[in-house]
ROVEX-460785 format. One record per atom (N, C-alpha, C, CB): z, x, y; atom name. Coordinates in steps of 0.05 Angstrom, whole numbers. Atoms other than C-alpha are relative to their C-alpha. Glycine has a CB too. Layout:
% residues N
w=Z u=X v=Y atome=CA
...
//
This chain:
% residues 186
w=-15 u=22 v=5 atome=N
w=-25 u=488 v=42 atome=CA
w=27 u=3 v=15 atome=C
w=2 u=-3 v=-29 atome=CB
w=-28 u=-3 v=-9 atome=N
w=39 u=469 v=83 atome=CA
w=19 u=-3 v=-19 atome=C
w=6 u=-19 v=20 atome=CB
w=-15 u=-6 v=20 atome=N
w=97 u=477 v=45 atome=CA
w=14 u=-32 v=2 atome=C
w=18 u=29 v=3 atome=CB
w=-19 u=28 v=-12 atome=N
w=140 u=416 v=83 atome=CA
w=-28 u=-20 v=-12 atome=C
w=8 u=-3 v=47 atome=CB
w=4 u=28 v=12 atome=N
w=71 u=369 v=53 atome=CA
w=-9 u=4 v=-28 atome=C
w=-22 u=-17 v=17 atome=CB
w=15 u=4 v=34 atome=N
w=70 u=382 v=-18 atome=CA
w=24 u=-27 v=-5 atome=C
w=5 u=37 v=-30 atome=CB
w=-7 u=23 v=13 atome=N
w=94 u=311 v=-47 atome=CA
w=21 u=9 v=-24 atome=C
w=-26 u=-14 v=-10 atome=CB
w=-17 u=-1 v=15 atome=N
w=160 u=318 v=-71 atome=CA
w=7 u=-23 v=-29 atome=C
w=17 u=1 v=20 atome=CB
w=0 u=21 v=23 atome=N
w=161 u=245 v=-105 atome=CA
w=-18 u=6 v=-28 atome=C
w=-12 u=-27 v=13 atome=CB
w=10 u=4 v=18 atome=N
w=99 u=260 v=-142 atome=CA
w=12 u=23 v=-31 atome=C
w=-29 u=0 v=12 atome=CB
w=-24 u=-20 v=26 atome=N
w=140 u=329 v=-179 atome=CA
w=10 u=-8 v=-16 atome=C
w=23 u=13 v=6 atome=CB
w=-28 u=9 v=31 atome=N
w=198 u=292 v=-200 atome=CA
w=-14 u=-14 v=-15 atome=C
w=32 u=-23 v=6 atome=CB
w=12 u=24 v=18 atome=N
w=152 u=228 v=-222 atome=CA
w=-15 u=25 v=-27 atome=C
w=-31 u=-26 v=25 atome=CB
w=15 u=-11 v=22 atome=N
w=120 u=283 v=-264 atome=CA
w=9 u=16 v=-14 atome=C
w=-18 u=10 v=5 atome=CB
w=-20 u=-12 v=23 atome=N
w=179 u=317 v=-292 atome=CA
w=14 u=-26 v=-12 atome=C
w=26 u=24 v=14 atome=CB
w=-20 u=18 v=22 atome=N
w=207 u=253 v=-316 atome=CA
w=-17 u=-15 v=-11 atome=C
w=24 u=-19 v=12 atome=CB
w=10 u=3 v=17 atome=N
w=145 u=241 v=-350 atome=CA
w=2 u=14 v=-16 atome=C
w=-16 u=-3 v=4 atome=CB
w=-1 u=-21 v=13 atome=N
w=148 u=305 v=-378 atome=CA
w=22 u=6 v=-19 atome=C
w=-4 u=17 v=16 atome=CB
w=-27 u=9 v=10 atome=N
w=227 u=292 v=-394 atome=CA
w=3 u=-26 v=-24 atome=C
w=14 u=-9 v=25 atome=CB
w=0 u=18 v=22 atome=N
w=207 u=229 v=-434 atome=CA
w=-20 u=13 v=-25 atome=C
w=-11 u=-30 v=10 atome=CB
w=11 u=-10 v=28 atome=N
w=173 u=265 v=-491 atome=CA
w=24 u=10 v=-4 atome=C
w=-27 u=21 v=-5 atome=CB
w=-18 u=-10 v=20 atome=N
w=226 u=295 v=-514 atome=CA
w=27 u=-20 v=-1 atome=C
w=7 u=32 v=7 atome=CB
w=-19 u=31 v=13 atome=N
w=276 u=231 v=-509 atome=CA
w=-16 u=-14 v=-9 atome=C
w=16 u=-21 v=19 atome=CB
w=5 u=18 v=15 atome=N
w=228 u=199 v=-542 atome=CA
w=-2 u=8 v=-28 atome=C
w=-19 u=-10 v=8 atome=CB
w=-3 u=-12 v=29 atome=N
w=222 u=242 v=-596 atome=CA
w=29 u=-2 v=-13 atome=C
w=-7 u=33 v=2 atome=CB
w=-27 u=12 v=7 atome=N
w=296 u=236 v=-601 atome=CA
w=3 u=-20 v=-6 atome=C
w=16 u=0 v=14 atome=CB
w=-5 u=28 v=1 atome=N
w=302 u=163 v=-599 atome=CA
w=-16 u=0 v=-18 atome=C
w=-3 u=-20 v=23 atome=CB
w=27 u=3 v=21 atome=N
w=247 u=170 v=-653 atome=CA
w=12 u=15 v=-30 atome=C
w=-33 u=22 v=16 atome=CB
w=-11 u=-9 v=30 atome=N
w=284 u=217 v=-707 atome=CA
w=31 u=-16 v=5 atome=C
w=1 u=44 v=-8 atome=CB
w=-24 u=19 v=-5 atome=N
w=347 u=166 v=-686 atome=CA
w=-9 u=-25 v=-13 atome=C
w=8 u=-6 v=31 atome=CB
w=7 u=34 v=10 atome=N
w=311 u=106 v=-700 atome=CA
w=2 u=10 v=-26 atome=C
w=-34 u=-18 v=8 atome=CB
w=6 u=6 v=29 atome=N
w=286 u=134 v=-772 atome=CA
w=34 u=13 v=-25 atome=C
w=-36 u=22 v=-7 atome=CB
w=-28 u=-3 v=9 atome=N
w=363 u=159 v=-781 atome=CA
w=14 u=-22 v=-7 atome=C
w=14 u=12 v=20 atome=CB
w=-23 u=37 v=5 atome=N
w=401 u=82 v=-769 atome=CA
w=-8 u=-17 v=-9 atome=C
w=9 u=-19 v=22 atome=CB
w=16 u=11 v=17 atome=N
w=384 u=42 v=-817 atome=CA
w=9 u=-34 v=16 atome=C
w=8 u=8 v=-35 atome=CB
w=6 u=17 v=-15 atome=N
w=400 u=-25 v=-763 atome=CA
w=-20 u=9 v=17 atome=C
w=21 u=-9 v=10 atome=CB
w=32 u=-1 v=-17 atome=N
w=340 u=10 v=-715 atome=CA
w=-8 u=2 v=-10 atome=C
w=-12 u=13 v=17 atome=CB
w=23 u=1 v=10 atome=N
w=307 u=21 v=-760 atome=CA
w=-4 u=-28 v=-7 atome=C
w=-2 u=17 v=-21 atome=CB
w=10 u=27 v=-1 atome=N
w=306 u=-51 v=-789 atome=CA
w=3 u=-24 v=22 atome=C
w=9 u=-10 v=-20 atome=CB
w=1 u=21 v=-22 atome=N
w=311 u=-89 v=-732 atome=CA
w=-19 u=18 v=25 atome=C
w=37 u=-9 v=9 atome=CB
w=13 u=-20 v=-41 atome=N
w=276 u=-40 v=-673 atome=CA
w=-20 u=8 v=-21 atome=C
w=25 u=39 v=26 atome=CB
w=24 u=-8 v=0 atome=N
w=226 u=-2 v=-713 atome=CA
w=-18 u=-16 v=-22 atome=C
w=2 u=28 v=-4 atome=CB
w=0 u=20 v=16 atome=N
w=214 u=-46 v=-772 atome=CA
w=-23 u=-26 v=5 atome=C
w=27 u=-7 v=2 atome=CB
w=14 u=22 v=-13 atome=N
w=189 u=-115 v=-729 atome=CA
w=-28 u=10 v=8 atome=C
w=17 u=-10 v=24 atome=CB
w=36 u=-4 v=-4 atome=N
w=130 u=-78 v=-684 atome=CA
w=-22 u=5 v=-25 atome=C
w=-5 u=27 v=18 atome=CB
w=13 u=-22 v=4 atome=N
w=115 u=-31 v=-730 atome=CA
w=-23 u=-26 v=-23 atome=C
w=22 u=34 v=-14 atome=CB
w=10 u=25 v=16 atome=N
w=101 u=-100 v=-783 atome=CA
w=-28 u=-11 v=16 atome=C
w=27 u=-25 v=-1 atome=CB
w=16 u=5 v=-17 atome=N
w=65 u=-131 v=-732 atome=CA
w=-28 u=13 v=6 atome=C
w=13 u=0 v=16 atome=CB
w=18 u=-22 v=-3 atome=N
w=22 u=-76 v=-708 atome=CA
w=-17 u=2 v=-23 atome=C
w=14 u=25 v=3 atome=CB
w=24 u=4 v=35 atome=N
w=-9 u=-70 v=-786 atome=CA
w=-11 u=-23 v=-4 atome=C
w=14 u=3 v=-32 atome=CB
w=5 u=20 v=-6 atome=N
w=-13 u=-136 v=-785 atome=CA
w=-30 u=-9 v=17 atome=C
w=20 u=-3 v=9 atome=CB
w=22 u=5 v=-20 atome=N
w=-60 u=-143 v=-728 atome=CA
w=-25 u=18 v=2 atome=C
w=12 u=1 v=25 atome=CB
w=37 u=-22 v=-5 atome=N
w=-103 u=-72 v=-736 atome=CA
w=-11 u=-9 v=-26 atome=C
w=-1 u=47 v=0 atome=CB
w=14 u=5 v=30 atome=N
w=-116 u=-95 v=-816 atome=CA
w=-22 u=-29 v=10 atome=C
w=30 u=-9 v=-31 atome=CB
w=17 u=31 v=-12 atome=N
w=-141 u=-171 v=-784 atome=CA
w=-16 u=6 v=9 atome=C
w=9 u=-20 v=19 atome=CB
w=21 u=-8 v=-13 atome=N
w=-182 u=-146 v=-742 atome=CA
w=-16 u=15 v=-9 atome=C
w=4 u=9 v=17 atome=CB
w=19 u=-14 v=20 atome=N
w=-206 u=-88 v=-784 atome=CA
w=-16 u=-15 v=-27 atome=C
w=18 u=21 v=-10 atome=CB
w=15 u=19 v=10 atome=N
w=-224 u=-146 v=-831 atome=CA
w=-18 u=-13 v=5 atome=C
w=7 u=-12 v=-4 atome=CB
w=13 u=22 v=-16 atome=N
w=-258 u=-194 v=-789 atome=CA
w=-18 u=19 v=7 atome=C
w=16 u=-18 v=23 atome=CB
w=31 u=-16 v=-7 atome=N
w=-314 u=-132 v=-760 atome=CA
w=-8 u=-6 v=-33 atome=C
w=0 u=45 v=12 atome=CB
w=5 u=-5 v=12 atome=N
w=-319 u=-121 v=-828 atome=CA
w=-12 u=-25 v=-25 atome=C
w=17 u=16 v=2 atome=CB
w=9 u=23 v=16 atome=N
w=-332 u=-195 v=-852 atome=CA
w=16 u=-14 v=-20 atome=C
w=-22 u=7 v=-13 atome=CB
w=-17 u=25 v=17 atome=N
w=-273 u=-221 v=-891 atome=CA
w=20 u=-4 v=14 atome=C
w=11 u=6 v=-30 atome=CB
w=-24 u=25 v=-13 atome=N
w=-240 u=-276 v=-870 atome=CA
w=21 u=-17 v=-17 atome=C
w=-17 u=-25 v=12 atome=CB
w=-25 u=12 v=20 atome=N
w=-170 u=-308 v=-897 atome=CA
w=16 u=10 v=-18 atome=C
w=-6 u=-18 v=-15 atome=CB
w=-13 u=-24 v=22 atome=N
w=-156 u=-248 v=-940 atome=CA
w=34 u=1 v=15 atome=C
w=-21 u=41 v=4 atome=CB
w=-27 u=1 v=-3 atome=N
w=-83 u=-242 v=-936 atome=CA
w=12 u=34 v=-6 atome=C
w=13 u=-26 v=-23 atome=CB
w=-14 u=-24 v=-15 atome=N
w=-46 u=-180 v=-899 atome=CA
w=18 u=16 v=-17 atome=C
w=18 u=-10 v=23 atome=CB
w=-27 u=-11 v=7 atome=N
w=-2 u=-136 v=-951 atome=CA
w=22 u=23 v=27 atome=C
w=-10 u=18 v=-30 atome=CB
w=-20 u=-13 v=-18 atome=N
w=58 u=-110 v=-910 atome=CA
w=2 u=35 v=-2 atome=C
w=29 u=-12 v=-8 atome=CB
w=1 u=-36 v=0 atome=N
w=65 u=-33 v=-899 atome=CA
w=32 u=7 v=-13 atome=C
w=-5 u=17 v=39 atome=CB
w=-21 u=-8 v=13 atome=N
w=123 u=-5 v=-944 atome=CA
w=17 u=4 v=23 atome=C
w=-4 u=22 v=-19 atome=CB
w=-26 u=-3 v=-26 atome=N
w=181 u=1 v=-899 atome=CA
w=4 u=28 v=3 atome=C
w=34 u=-16 v=-7 atome=CB
w=-3 u=-30 v=-3 atome=N
w=186 u=89 v=-905 atome=CA
w=-26 u=-11 v=28 atome=C
w=-10 u=27 v=-35 atome=CB
w=23 u=-8 v=-16 atome=N
w=115 u=86 v=-877 atome=CA
w=-4 u=-24 v=35 atome=C
w=-31 u=-4 v=-27 atome=CB
w=-4 u=22 v=-32 atome=N
w=137 u=17 v=-823 atome=CA
w=19 u=15 v=12 atome=C
w=12 u=-36 v=-3 atome=CB
w=-13 u=-13 v=-7 atome=N
w=189 u=65 v=-804 atome=CA
w=-12 u=22 v=12 atome=C
w=15 u=1 v=-14 atome=CB
w=17 u=-14 v=-11 atome=N
w=141 u=118 v=-787 atome=CA
w=-3 u=-9 v=16 atome=C
w=-18 u=5 v=-8 atome=CB
w=20 u=10 v=-15 atome=N
w=96 u=78 v=-747 atome=CA
w=13 u=-16 v=21 atome=C
w=-18 u=-16 v=-15 atome=CB
w=-11 u=7 v=-15 atome=N
w=148 u=41 v=-716 atome=CA
w=5 u=21 v=19 atome=C
w=17 u=-12 v=-11 atome=CB
w=-12 u=-27 v=-13 atome=N
w=188 u=105 v=-691 atome=CA
w=-33 u=13 v=10 atome=C
w=23 u=25 v=-27 atome=CB
w=22 u=-10 v=-12 atome=N
w=117 u=125 v=-669 atome=CA
w=-4 u=-15 v=28 atome=C
w=-23 u=-3 v=-18 atome=CB
w=1 u=16 v=-17 atome=N
w=105 u=69 v=-628 atome=CA
w=20 u=-8 v=15 atome=C
w=-8 u=-14 v=-9 atome=CB
w=-26 u=12 v=-23 atome=N
w=180 u=56 v=-599 atome=CA
w=-6 u=31 v=9 atome=C
w=41 u=-14 v=-12 atome=CB
w=0 u=-27 v=-15 atome=N
w=161 u=137 v=-581 atome=CA
w=-20 u=-12 v=23 atome=C
w=-13 u=30 v=-20 atome=CB
w=26 u=4 v=-23 atome=N
w=95 u=114 v=-544 atome=CA
w=5 u=-21 v=20 atome=C
w=-28 u=-9 v=-15 atome=CB
w=-11 u=30 v=-14 atome=N
w=127 u=54 v=-512 atome=CA
w=18 u=5 v=15 atome=C
w=12 u=-22 v=-18 atome=CB
w=-16 u=-13 v=-9 atome=N
w=179 u=98 v=-486 atome=CA
w=-13 u=19 v=40 atome=C
w=7 u=19 v=-31 atome=CB
w=20 u=-9 v=-29 atome=N
w=129 u=144 v=-449 atome=CA
w=-19 u=-13 v=13 atome=C
w=-15 u=21 v=-4 atome=CB
w=7 u=28 v=-19 atome=N
w=92 u=87 v=-419 atome=CA
w=15 u=-15 v=16 atome=C
w=-7 u=-20 v=-12 atome=CB
w=-16 u=14 v=-22 atome=N
w=145 u=54 v=-395 atome=CA
w=9 u=22 v=28 atome=C
w=28 u=-13 v=-16 atome=CB
w=-12 u=-18 v=-18 atome=N
w=171 u=121 v=-356 atome=CA
w=-21 u=9 v=20 atome=C
w=14 u=22 v=-15 atome=CB
w=26 u=1 v=-26 atome=N
w=103 u=124 v=-328 atome=CA
w=0 u=-21 v=17 atome=C
w=-30 u=-3 v=-10 atome=CB
w=5 u=27 v=-15 atome=N
w=99 u=54 v=-305 atome=CA
w=9 u=-5 v=17 atome=C
w=4 u=-18 v=-10 atome=CB
w=-24 u=4 v=-26 atome=N
w=157 u=59 v=-272 atome=CA
w=-4 u=19 v=23 atome=C
w=33 u=8 v=-10 atome=CB
w=0 u=-22 v=-15 atome=N
w=145 u=120 v=-244 atome=CA
w=-33 u=-5 v=21 atome=C
w=3 u=32 v=-24 atome=CB
w=16 u=14 v=-19 atome=N
w=75 u=91 v=-218 atome=CA
w=5 u=-21 v=24 atome=C
w=-14 u=-11 v=-14 atome=CB
w=-12 u=29 v=-18 atome=N
w=111 u=25 v=-193 atome=CA
w=28 u=19 v=22 atome=C
w=20 u=-35 v=-33 atome=CB
w=-15 u=-19 v=-23 atome=N
w=161 u=76 v=-154 atome=CA
w=-17 u=7 v=22 atome=C
w=10 u=28 v=-12 atome=CB
w=18 u=-10 v=-12 atome=N
w=110 u=119 v=-127 atome=CA
w=-20 u=-23 v=19 atome=C
w=-12 u=16 v=-21 atome=CB
w=27 u=18 v=-14 atome=N
w=69 u=45 v=-102 atome=CA
w=18 u=-6 v=15 atome=C
w=-20 u=-26 v=-14 atome=CB
w=-29 u=12 v=-12 atome=N
w=142 u=16 v=-81 atome=CA
w=-3 u=20 v=33 atome=C
w=35 u=11 v=-27 atome=CB
w=-11 u=-32 v=-18 atome=N
w=145 u=91 v=-41 atome=CA
w=-26 u=-12 v=22 atome=C
w=-5 u=44 v=-23 atome=CB
w=16 u=2 v=-29 atome=N
w=75 u=83 v=1 atome=CA
w=0 u=-27 v=5 atome=C
w=-30 u=10 v=0 atome=CB
w=-8 u=23 v=-11 atome=N
w=89 u=10 v=8 atome=CA
w=23 u=2 v=26 atome=C
w=11 u=-14 v=-24 atome=CB
w=-11 u=5 v=-13 atome=N
w=143 u=23 v=48 atome=CA
w=-2 u=14 v=22 atome=C
w=16 u=-4 v=-8 atome=CB
w=16 u=-27 v=-13 atome=N
w=120 u=82 v=82 atome=CA
w=-28 u=-19 v=19 atome=C
w=-16 u=29 v=-33 atome=CB
w=14 u=27 v=-13 atome=N
w=61 u=35 v=106 atome=CA
w=16 u=-25 v=14 atome=C
w=-15 u=-14 v=-24 atome=CB
w=-23 u=24 v=-26 atome=N
w=117 u=-14 v=127 atome=CA
w=17 u=10 v=22 atome=C
w=27 u=-18 v=-15 atome=CB
w=-13 u=-19 v=-25 atome=N
w=149 u=30 v=168 atome=CA
w=-26 u=10 v=23 atome=C
w=15 u=33 v=-18 atome=CB
w=16 u=1 v=-20 atome=N
w=86 u=52 v=198 atome=CA
w=-9 u=-19 v=37 atome=C
w=-14 u=-3 v=-17 atome=CB
w=-6 u=32 v=-4 atome=N
w=69 u=-15 v=216 atome=CA
w=14 u=-7 v=23 atome=C
w=16 u=-12 v=-22 atome=CB
w=-14 u=4 v=-20 atome=N
w=136 u=-31 v=248 atome=CA
w=5 u=16 v=22 atome=C
w=16 u=-4 v=-8 atome=CB
w=-10 u=-21 v=-21 atome=N
w=136 u=31 v=294 atome=CA
w=-29 u=-1 v=15 atome=C
w=11 u=34 v=-14 atome=CB
w=17 u=12 v=-16 atome=N
w=60 u=3 v=319 atome=CA
w=-1 u=-11 v=13 atome=C
w=-11 u=-7 v=-4 atome=CB
w=-1 u=39 v=-14 atome=N
w=80 u=-62 v=336 atome=CA
w=31 u=12 v=23 atome=C
w=15 u=-40 v=-41 atome=CB
w=-19 u=1 v=-29 atome=N
w=148 u=-35 v=376 atome=CA
w=-19 u=24 v=26 atome=C
w=41 u=18 v=-10 atome=CB
w=12 u=-1 v=-23 atome=N
w=95 u=11 v=414 atome=CA
w=-15 u=-19 v=10 atome=C
w=-11 u=17 v=1 atome=CB
w=14 u=20 v=-10 atome=N
w=53 u=-43 v=425 atome=CA
w=15 u=-20 v=20 atome=C
w=-9 u=-12 v=-23 atome=CB
w=-23 u=17 v=-11 atome=N
w=111 u=-85 v=449 atome=CA
w=4 u=17 v=23 atome=C
w=28 u=-4 v=-18 atome=CB
w=-2 u=-25 v=-31 atome=N
w=133 u=-21 v=495 atome=CA
w=-23 u=-10 v=22 atome=C
w=-12 u=41 v=-9 atome=CB
w=22 u=-6 v=-18 atome=N
w=65 u=-12 v=526 atome=CA
w=-13 u=-19 v=6 atome=C
w=-17 u=16 v=-8 atome=CB
w=-5 u=32 v=-16 atome=N
w=68 u=-102 v=531 atome=CA
w=18 u=2 v=30 atome=C
w=21 u=-23 v=-24 atome=CB
w=-19 u=-5 v=-11 atome=N
w=123 u=-86 v=571 atome=CA
w=5 u=5 v=22 atome=C
w=6 u=11 v=-8 atome=CB
w=6 u=-16 v=-27 atome=N
w=100 u=-34 v=612 atome=CA
w=-22 u=-1 v=13 atome=C
w=0 u=25 v=-3 atome=CB
w=14 u=7 v=-14 atome=N
w=42 u=-61 v=623 atome=CA
w=10 u=-23 v=22 atome=C
w=-18 u=-5 v=-15 atome=CB
w=-4 u=17 v=-14 atome=N
w=74 u=-133 v=647 atome=CA
w=14 u=15 v=20 atome=C
w=11 u=-22 v=-12 atome=CB
w=-12 u=-12 v=-18 atome=N
w=117 u=-88 v=699 atome=CA
w=-7 u=12 v=16 atome=C
w=11 u=9 v=-5 atome=CB
w=13 u=-15 v=-13 atome=N
w=73 u=-47 v=722 atome=CA
w=-19 u=-21 v=10 atome=C
w=-11 u=23 v=-14 atome=CB
w=4 u=25 v=-15 atome=N
w=44 u=-117 v=736 atome=CA
w=6 u=-22 v=22 atome=C
w=0 u=-8 v=-10 atome=CB
w=-18 u=6 v=-15 atome=N
w=103 u=-143 v=771 atome=CA
w=-12 u=21 v=23 atome=C
w=30 u=1 v=-12 atome=CB
w=-12 u=-10 v=-18 atome=N
w=100 u=-84 v=806 atome=CA
w=-23 u=12 v=22 atome=C
w=20 u=18 v=-13 atome=CB
w=25 u=7 v=-17 atome=N
w=29 u=-87 v=838 atome=CA
w=4 u=-19 v=8 atome=C
w=-24 u=0 v=-8 atome=CB
w=0 u=20 v=-7 atome=N
w=37 u=-157 v=846 atome=CA
w=17 u=0 v=28 atome=C
w=7 u=-15 v=-23 atome=CB
w=-11 u=-9 v=-20 atome=N
w=94 u=-135 v=892 atome=CA
w=-6 u=15 v=29 atome=C
w=12 u=10 v=-10 atome=CB
w=15 u=-14 v=-21 atome=N
w=52 u=-79 v=929 atome=CA
w=-10 u=-7 v=20 atome=C
w=-15 u=9 v=-7 atome=CB
w=18 u=23 v=-12 atome=N
w=-1 u=-131 v=942 atome=CA
w=9 u=-9 v=16 atome=C
w=-7 u=-18 v=-12 atome=CB
w=-13 u=14 v=-24 atome=N
w=48 u=-172 v=975 atome=CA
w=7 u=5 v=31 atome=C
w=19 u=-5 v=-7 atome=CB
w=-3 u=-12 v=-19 atome=N
w=70 u=-123 v=1021 atome=CA
w=-21 u=3 v=17 atome=C
w=10 u=18 v=-6 atome=CB
w=17 u=-15 v=-13 atome=N
w=8 u=-97 v=1037 atome=CA
w=-15 u=-24 v=29 atome=C
w=-23 u=13 v=-27 atome=CB
w=7 u=21 v=-30 atome=N
w=-16 u=-126 v=1114 atome=CA
w=-28 u=-13 v=-12 atome=C
w=-7 u=21 v=38 atome=CB
w=23 u=3 v=8 atome=N
w=-80 u=-175 v=1106 atome=CA
w=-25 u=12 v=19 atome=C
w=0 u=-26 v=-6 atome=CB
w=14 u=-18 v=-11 atome=N
w=-136 u=-137 v=1128 atome=CA
w=-29 u=-12 v=-11 atome=C
w=9 u=30 v=-7 atome=CB
w=22 u=13 v=0 atome=N
w=-215 u=-149 v=1129 atome=CA
w=-9 u=5 v=-34 atome=C
w=-19 u=12 v=24 atome=CB
w=12 u=3 v=14 atome=N
w=-254 u=-165 v=1068 atome=CA
w=-16 u=29 v=-4 atome=C
w=-11 u=-22 v=6 atome=CB
w=1 u=-27 v=15 atome=N
w=-269 u=-100 v=1023 atome=CA
w=-37 u=-5 v=3 atome=C
w=18 u=2 v=-38 atome=CB
w=30 u=5 v=-2 atome=N
w=-353 u=-81 v=1033 atome=CA
w=-5 u=3 v=-23 atome=C
w=-17 u=16 v=16 atome=CB
w=22 u=-11 v=36 atome=N
w=-365 u=-63 v=954 atome=CA
w=3 u=24 v=7 atome=C
w=-42 u=-8 v=-9 atome=CB
w=3 u=-20 v=5 atome=N
w=-359 u=8 v=968 atome=CA
w=27 u=6 v=-25 atome=C
w=-3 u=13 v=26 atome=CB
w=-20 u=-4 v=19 atome=N
w=-301 u=10 v=910 atome=CA
w=13 u=-30 v=-18 atome=C
w=24 u=16 v=18 atome=CB
w=-18 u=26 v=11 atome=N
w=-250 u=-38 v=872 atome=CA
w=14 u=-22 v=23 atome=C
w=26 u=14 v=-18 atome=CB
w=2 u=21 v=-15 atome=N
w=-230 u=-96 v=895 atome=CA
w=30 u=6 v=17 atome=C
w=-4 u=-28 v=-18 atome=CB
w=-37 u=-2 v=-6 atome=N
w=-145 u=-95 v=919 atome=CA
w=11 u=-20 v=-15 atome=C
w=12 u=-7 v=33 atome=CB
w=-3 u=2 v=28 atome=N
w=-101 u=-116 v=868 atome=CA
w=-2 u=-34 v=12 atome=C
w=32 u=18 v=-20 atome=CB
w=-1 u=25 v=-16 atome=N
w=-81 u=-184 v=912 atome=CA
w=-22 u=-16 v=8 atome=C
w=12 u=4 v=21 atome=CB
w=32 u=12 v=-9 atome=N
w=-161 u=-203 v=929 atome=CA
w=-10 u=-22 v=-14 atome=C
w=-23 u=20 v=-3 atome=CB
w=7 u=20 v=12 atome=N
w=-183 u=-269 v=908 atome=CA
w=-26 u=21 v=-26 atome=C
w=-11 u=-27 v=27 atome=CB
w=4 u=-29 v=19 atome=N
w=-234 u=-216 v=868 atome=CA
w=0 u=-1 v=-19 atome=C
w=13 u=18 v=-1 atome=CB
w=-10 u=-17 v=21 atome=N
w=-196 u=-184 v=829 atome=CA
w=15 u=-18 v=-8 atome=C
w=13 u=25 v=6 atome=CB
w=3 u=26 v=15 atome=N
w=-161 u=-243 v=809 atome=CA
w=-3 u=-21 v=-20 atome=C
w=-7 u=-4 v=4 atome=CB
w=11 u=17 v=14 atome=N
w=-198 u=-293 v=787 atome=CA
w=-24 u=16 v=-15 atome=C
w=-7 u=-23 v=18 atome=CB
w=19 u=-4 v=28 atome=N
w=-244 u=-259 v=746 atome=CA
w=-28 u=-5 v=-5 atome=C
w=10 u=-14 v=-19 atome=CB
w=27 u=15 v=-13 atome=N
w=-312 u=-260 v=778 atome=CA
w=-2 u=30 v=-7 atome=C
w=-7 u=-18 v=37 atome=CB
w=15 u=-19 v=15 atome=N
w=-366 u=-206 v=765 atome=CA
w=4 u=20 v=18 atome=C
w=-29 u=-7 v=-6 atome=CB
w=13 u=-16 v=-14 atome=N
w=-364 u=-145 v=794 atome=CA
w=-10 u=13 v=6 atome=C
w=0 u=4 v=5 atome=CB
w=32 u=-15 v=-1 atome=N
w=-427 u=-120 v=779 atome=CA
w=-17 u=-15 v=23 atome=C
w=-19 u=-4 v=-32 atome=CB
w=16 u=22 v=-20 atome=N
w=-464 u=-177 v=824 atome=CA
w=16 u=17 v=34 atome=C
w=14 u=-46 v=-9 atome=CB
w=-7 u=-6 v=-34 atome=N
w=-420 u=-142 v=887 atome=CA
w=-15 u=37 v=6 atome=C
w=46 u=1 v=5 atome=CB
w=22 u=-25 v=-5 atome=N
w=-462 u=-75 v=875 atome=CA
w=21 u=18 v=-13 atome=C
w=-12 u=11 v=37 atome=CB
w=-18 u=-19 v=7 atome=N
w=-401 u=-36 v=837 atome=CA
w=2 u=-4 v=-43 atome=C
w=32 u=-9 v=22 atome=CB
w=-7 u=7 v=36 atome=N
w=-380 u=-29 v=750 atome=CA
w=19 u=10 v=-2 atome=C
w=-18 u=12 v=-24 atome=CB
w=-20 u=9 v=19 atome=N
w=-323 u=-28 v=761 atome=CA
w=10 u=-24 v=-1 atome=C
w=19 u=13 v=1 atome=CB
w=-12 u=31 v=2 atome=N
w=-286 u=-89 v=725 atome=CA
w=42 u=13 v=7 atome=C
w=-11 u=-19 v=-46 atome=CB
w=-36 u=15 v=6 atome=N
w=-204 u=-106 v=736 atome=CA
w=0 u=-17 v=-31 atome=C
w=9 u=-33 v=31 atome=CB
w=-9 u=17 v=11 atome=N
w=-169 u=-130 v=683 atome=CA
w=-6 u=-31 v=1 atome=C
w=19 u=5 v=4 atome=CB
w=9 u=35 v=2 atome=N
w=-199 u=-208 v=668 atome=CA
w=-31 u=5 v=6 atome=C
w=17 u=-26 v=29 atome=CB
w=32 u=-3 v=-6 atome=N
w=-270 u=-189 v=692 atome=CA
w=-15 u=7 v=-22 atome=C
w=-8 u=21 v=21 atome=CB
w=35 u=-8 v=27 atome=N
w=-346 u=-178 v=655 atome=CA
w=-13 u=18 v=22 atome=C
w=-33 u=-37 v=-13 atome=CB
w=13 u=-3 v=1 atome=N
w=-386 u=-136 v=656 atome=CA
w=-37 u=-6 v=11 atome=C
w=12 u=-1 v=-12 atome=CB
w=21 u=20 v=-1 atome=N
w=-457 u=-153 v=682 atome=CA
w=-17 u=28 v=-26 atome=C
w=-16 u=-10 v=42 atome=CB
w=15 u=-21 v=12 atome=N
w=-518 u=-110 v=633 atome=CA
w=-11 u=33 v=23 atome=C
w=-27 u=-18 v=-12 atome=CB
w=3 u=-28 v=-19 atome=N
w=-528 u=-34 v=660 atome=CA
w=-36 u=-12 v=-7 atome=C
w=16 u=43 v=-15 atome=CB
w=32 u=-3 v=-17 atome=N
w=-607 u=-37 v=686 atome=CA
w=-12 u=23 v=-13 atome=C
w=1 u=7 v=35 atome=CB
w=5 u=-28 v=4 atome=N
w=-652 u=14 v=661 atome=CA
w=0 u=25 v=14 atome=C
w=-19 u=0 v=-7 atome=CB
w=-7 u=-31 v=-21 atome=N
w=-645 u=49 v=729 atome=CA
w=34 u=-4 v=8 atome=C
w=-24 u=0 v=38 atome=CB
w=-42 u=-17 v=14 atome=N
w=-559 u=62 v=708 atome=CA
w=2 u=24 v=-12 atome=C
w=20 u=-19 v=-30 atome=CB
//
């Protein structure tokens, strides 16, 4: 494997995800210690998660309409801190995924722009060559018509009118002409 081909962006996203785990653990510890963080950030999602989980379990067991008792504050704070830590790790992973997608889309867009520029250049070069060919054809003295042993001169009626050269005995076609089907003897 070539050293320059190693995707540095993927290595950085993996590093960011790995660094998010200790960061999440530190935030969880701060959430357990801070009364404000505990009351307003950890407890409400934990109680909501507990309520939804218990309602789902009771419905699966066939109990309908039973009230769900809220978790005590310590258990809710612990569950809320765990949910917060997992949300941070998931958020960092999602952000890394989005950034990788945006990077890949940018590369694809640049590649398409480069291809479009090459096509424009080729089109301009083709137009220039056509103009040169027309100028050369205009400078040629008028002469006898070709005998069919090769392609028609650029200024001739057969080349410019888009006629079928296969009928003239050749299998060559210039721009705007068509080929006849090759038979079994071709």
